C-alpha positions as CSV (number, residue, x, y, z in Angstrom):
1,M,72.8,4.0,34.5
2,S,71.0,0.7,34.5
3,R,67.3,0.1,33.9
4,G,65.3,0.0,37.1
5,H,63.7,-3.2,38.4
6,R,60.2,-2.0,37.5
7,Q,61.2,-1.2,34.0
8,T,62.7,-4.7,33.6
9,E,59.5,-6.3,34.8
10,L,57.4,-4.3,32.4
11,H,59.7,-5.2,29.5
12,E,59.4,-8.9,30.4
13,R,55.6,-8.7,30.5
14,R,55.5,-7.0,27.1
15,V,57.8,-9.6,25.6
16,R,55.8,-12.4,27.2
17,A,52.5,-11.0,25.9
18,S,53.8,-10.7,22.4
19,K,55.1,-14.2,22.4
20,L,51.8,-15.5,23.7
21,A,50.0,-13.6,21.0
22,L,52.2,-15.3,18.4
23,L,51.6,-18.7,19.9
24,R,47.8,-18.1,19.9
25,K,48.0,-17.4,16.2
26,R,50.0,-20.6,15.7
27,Y,47.5,-22.6,17.8
28,A,44.6,-21.2,15.8
29,T,46.2,-22.2,12.5
30,A,47.4,-25.6,13.6
31,T,45.8,-28.4,11.6
32,S,46.5,-31.4,13.8
33,Q,46.2,-32.2,17.4
34,T,49.9,-32.9,17.7
35,D,50.7,-29.5,16.3
36,R,48.4,-27.9,18.9
37,E,50.0,-29.9,21.7
38,A,53.5,-28.8,20.6
39,V,52.4,-25.1,20.6
40,F,50.8,-25.5,24.0
41,E,54.1,-27.0,25.4
42,K,55.8,-23.8,24.3
43,V,53.1,-21.8,26.1
44,R,53.8,-23.8,29.3
45,L,57.5,-22.8,29.0
46,I,56.7,-19.1,28.7
47,A,53.7,-19.0,31.2
48,P,53.5,-22.1,33.3
49,W,50.5,-20.8,35.3
50,L,48.3,-20.7,32.2
51,S,46.0,-23.6,31.6
52,L,44.7,-24.4,28.2
53,D,41.3,-22.9,29.0
54,E,42.9,-19.7,30.2
55,F,45.1,-19.6,27.1
56,L,42.1,-20.0,24.8
57,L,39.9,-17.6,26.8
58,K,42.4,-14.8,26.5
59,K,42.3,-15.4,22.8
60,K,38.6,-14.8,22.7
61,R,38.9,-11.7,24.8
62,E,41.5,-10.2,22.5
63,T,39.4,-10.8,19.4
64,K,36.2,-9.3,20.9
65,T,37.7,-5.9,21.9
66,P,37.5,-3.2,19.2
């Protein structure tokens, strides 16, 4: 039997969240502005609705939670 539609959506969200977490780490360790722009271009491919401010704000929220 195939996976239900809801399960597929949940899986896609989890994968997207893990990719964004990886890209946040890369963005934080990027040394030049061009590297940061390249990372953010990848973010826009994964989550086009995120602005740079939202992307960075989420990073701050993740680091503040225990």
